C-alpha positions in Angstrom: 32.8 -17.8 8.7 30.9 -17.1 12.0 27.1 -16.9 12.4 27.3 -13.2 12.9 29.1 -12.8 9.5 26.4 -14.9 7.8 23.6 -12.8 9.4 25.2 -9.6 8.3 25.3 -10.9 4.7 21.6 -11.6 4.8 20.6 -8.1 5.9 18.7 -6.0 3.3 20.6 -3.2 1.5 21.3 -0.2 3.6 22.8 2.8 1.7 26.3 3.6 3.1 26.5 0.4 5.1 29.5 -1.8 4.8 29.3 -5.5 5.5 31.6 -7.1 8.1 32.6 -9.5 5.3 33.6 -7.0 2.7 36.8 -6.6 0.7 37.8 -3.7 -1.5 37.3 -4.1 -5.2 37.6 -1.6 -8.0 39.4 1.1 -6.0 37.2 2.9 -3.4 34.1 0.8 -3.7 33.3 -2.1 -1.3 31.7 -5.3 -2.3 30.7 -8.2 -0.2 33.1 -11.1 0.3 31.2 -12.9 -2.4 31.3 -10.7 -5.5 28.1 -12.1 -6.8 26.1 -11.5 -3.6 24.9 -7.9 -4.5 23.7 -9.1 -7.9 21.9 -12.0 -6.3 20.2 -9.7 -3.8 19.2 -7.3 -6.6 17.5 -10.2 -8.3 15.6 -11.3 -5.2 14.6 -7.8 -4.2 13.4 -6.8 -7.6 11.4 -10.0 -7.8 9.7 -9.0 -4.6 8.9 -5.6 -6.0 7.5 -7.2 -9.2 5.3 -9.4 -7.0 4.0 -6.5 -4.9 3.3 -4.4 -8.0 1.5 -7.1 -9.9 -0.7 -8.0 -6.9 -1.7 -4.4 -6.5 -2.5 -4.0 -10.1 -4.5 -7.3 -10.2 -6.5 -6.5 -7.1 -7.3 -3.0 -8.2 -5.1 -1.4 -5.5 -3.7 1.1 -7.9 -4.7 2.5 -11.3 -3.1 -0.1 -13.6 -2.4 2.3 -16.5 -0.8 4.9 -14.2 1.3 2.2 -12.5 2.4 0.7 -15.8 3.4 4.1 -17.2 5.3 4.9 -14.0 7.1 1.5 -14.1 8.3 2.1 -17.7 9.3 5.7 -16.9 11.3 4.5 -13.9 13.1 1.8 -15.9 14.0 4.1 -18.7 15.3 6.8 -16.3 17.3 4.2 -14.3 18.8 2.7 -17.5 19.9 6.2 -18.7 21.4 6.9 -15.3 23.3 3.6 -15.3 24.5 4.3 -18.8 25.9 7.7 -17.7 27.5 6.1 -14.7 29.3 3.6 -16.9 30.3 6.3 -19.4 31.9 8.4 -16.6 34.0 5.5 -15.3 31.5 3.7 -13.0 32.0 0.1 -12.3 29.6 -2.8 -12.0 29.4 -2.6 -8.2 28.3 1.0 -8.4 25.6 0.1 -11.0 24.3 -2.8 -8.9 24.2 -0.5 -5.8 22.3 2.1 -7.8 19.7 -0.3 -9.0 19.3 -1.8 -5.5 18.5 1.8 -4.2 15.9 2.2 -6.9 14.3 -1.2 -6.1 14.3 -0.3 -2.4 12.6 3.0 -3.1 9.9 1.2 -5.2 9.4 -1.4 -2.4 8.9 1.4 0.1 6.4 3.2 -2.2 4.4 0.1 -2.9 4.2 -1.2 0.6 
């Protein structure tokens, strides 16, 4: 694997982008060469959002009660959407991509 391939694997999630090291899995969808990589990145990205959110709440940057209510509402809505995706034939790669988009939106909102 070349250095440019490794660099492309470490780039943040970009909707619609396809990695240079991707292979088709589950029909139309694309996953990175390492099937666990998107799940790993979801864990890292969501951890960063949790950190940002807790820092803002702890320092008084946002109204803690409003942010907590928004956080729970977002989680419930995302879980319901993921459930409907699975029920209509979605696959794990689609669910992970969906959650990564949600996490990216939260990171942008909180930054």
